[in-house]
C-alpha positions as CSV (number, residue, x, y, z in Angstrom):
1,M,100.3,107.4,108.7
2,I,97.7,108.6,105.8
3,V,94.0,107.9,108.2
4,K,96.3,109.7,111.6
5,K,96.3,112.7,108.8
6,L,92.9,112.4,107.7
7,H,91.5,112.5,110.8
8,D,93.6,114.9,111.9
9,S,92.5,117.2,108.8
10,G,88.7,117.0,110.6
11,I,88.1,114.3,108.7
12,R,86.1,111.3,110.0
13,S,84.4,107.7,109.3
14,E,81.0,108.6,109.4
15,H,82.2,111.8,106.2
16,A,83.8,108.4,104.3
17,Y,80.9,106.3,104.6
18,A,78.5,109.9,103.2
19,A,80.8,109.8,100.8
20,A,81.1,105.8,99.4
21,F,76.7,106.4,99.3
22,A,77.2,109.9,97.4
23,S,79.6,108.3,95.5
24,I,76.6,104.9,94.6
25,G,73.5,107.8,93.8
26,L,76.2,109.6,92.1
27,S,77.1,106.2,89.7
28,V,73.8,105.4,88.7
29,I,72.5,109.4,88.2
30,T,75.6,109.6,85.5
31,W,74.6,106.6,83.7
32,A,71.4,107.7,83.2
33,T,71.9,110.7,82.5
34,S,74.7,109.9,80.1
35,L,72.6,107.5,78.4
36,K,70.2,109.9,78.3
37,I,71.9,112.5,76.4
38,E,74.2,109.7,74.1
39,K,70.6,109.0,72.8
40,G,72.2,106.3,69.6
41,Q,75.1,107.2,70.0
42,D,78.0,105.2,71.9
43,I,76.0,104.3,74.9
44,E,79.8,102.3,76.0
45,R,80.7,105.4,77.4
46,A,77.9,106.4,79.2
47,D,78.5,102.4,80.7
48,R,82.0,103.5,81.0
49,W,81.8,106.7,83.2
50,G,79.0,105.2,85.5
51,I,81.1,102.5,86.5
52,Y,84.0,104.9,87.4
53,V,82.4,106.5,89.6
54,G,81.1,104.3,91.3
55,E,85.0,102.3,91.4
56,W,84.5,105.3,94.4
57,A,83.1,103.6,97.1
58,P,84.8,100.6,98.0
59,T,87.7,103.0,98.6
60,F,85.4,106.0,100.0
61,F,84.2,102.3,102.2
62,G,87.9,101.3,103.2
63,L,89.3,104.9,103.9
64,G,85.8,104.9,106.2
65,L,86.6,101.7,108.1
66,A,89.9,102.3,108.5
67,L,89.2,105.9,110.0
68,A,86.6,103.9,112.8
69,N,89.4,101.2,113.7
70,Y,91.9,104.8,113.9
71,E,88.7,106.2,116.4
72,K,88.5,102.8,117.8
73,N,91.6,103.0,119.0
74,L,92.1,106.6,120.7
């Protein structure tokens, strides 16, 4: 039901895959930027922020697979 609504709203599997790869890149950029800004401060927070953003990727890959299966069965 959710996959059908996503597909009907114009979201395709390629969009979800692109979001997953963007999430991976954003995770690295966020981690590196936060690490540089917080130099000499709480480094653990920089690591946690990068990990948080990186955890979005599996969700987007999962949505991409679900949408690909849905598109295949149309």
